[in-house]
C-alpha positions as CSV (number, residue, x, y, z in Angstrom):
1,X,-13.0,6.3,8.2
2,X,-11.5,4.6,5.1
3,X,-7.7,4.8,4.9
4,X,-6.3,5.9,1.5
5,X,-3.2,4.0,0.5
6,X,-1.2,5.2,-2.6
7,X,0.6,2.4,-4.5
8,X,2.9,2.7,-7.5
9,X,4.9,0.2,-9.6
10,X,8.7,0.6,-9.2
11,X,10.2,-0.6,-12.5
12,X,13.7,-0.7,-11.2
13,X,12.9,-2.8,-8.1
14,X,10.2,-4.7,-9.8
15,X,7.8,-4.3,-6.9
16,X,4.7,-2.4,-5.8
17,X,5.4,0.3,-3.3
18,X,2.6,1.5,-0.9
19,X,2.4,4.5,1.5
20,X,-0.3,6.4,3.2
21,X,-0.5,9.8,5.0
22,X,-3.3,8.3,7.1
23,X,-1.0,5.7,8.6
24,X,2.1,7.1,10.3
25,X,5.2,5.1,9.3
26,X,3.5,3.1,6.5
27,X,5.8,2.3,3.6
28,X,6.0,-1.2,2.2
29,X,6.6,-3.1,-1.0
30,X,5.6,-6.5,-2.6
31,X,6.1,-8.2,-5.9
32,X,2.3,-8.4,-6.7
33,X,-0.8,-6.3,-5.7
34,X,-2.2,-9.4,-4.0
35,X,0.9,-9.7,-1.8
36,X,0.8,-5.9,-1.2
37,X,-2.9,-6.2,0.1
38,X,-1.8,-9.0,2.4
39,X,1.1,-6.9,3.8
40,X,-1.2,-3.9,4.3
41,X,-3.8,-6.1,6.2
42,X,-1.0,-6.9,8.7
43,X,0.9,-3.5,8.8
44,X,-2.0,-1.1,9.0
45,X,-3.5,-2.4,12.3
46,X,0.1,-2.8,13.8
47,X,1.1,0.8,12.9
48,X,-2.2,2.3,13.9
49,X,-1.9,0.7,17.3
50,X,1.8,1.5,17.7
51,X,1.7,5.0,16.4
52,X,-1.9,6.2,17.1
53,X,-3.1,4.0,19.9
54,X,-6.0,3.0,17.8
55,X,-7.4,-0.6,17.3
56,X,-9.3,-1.8,14.1
57,X,-10.9,-2.8,12.0
58,X,-9.3,-0.4,9.5
59,X,-11.0,-0.4,6.0
60,X,-8.6,0.8,3.3
61,X,-8.7,1.9,-0.4
62,X,-5.7,1.6,-2.7
63,X,-5.1,4.2,-5.4
64,X,-2.5,2.6,-7.8
65,X,-0.5,3.9,-10.7
66,X,1.5,1.9,-13.2
67,X,2.9,3.2,-16.5
68,X,3.3,1.0,-19.6
69,X,4.0,1.4,-23.3
70,X,1.8,0.0,-26.0
71,X,3.5,-0.6,-29.4
72,X,2.1,-1.8,-32.7
73,X,3.4,-5.1,-33.9
């Protein structure tokens, strides 16, 4: 089973925010996608053990969204 994580860019907080219906209690944030992945690699196993009694490994897939504006010079 591959865990699906949804991530979006929060312009106001200037961070990536991630959550997943597959991992009870998962919501986290980080300033970069790389740091977000690092956090998820720690939090997913911890939360799956704590909330579901399951041990890993836990493959995950991130679906991300970030809005931007392109303007002509």
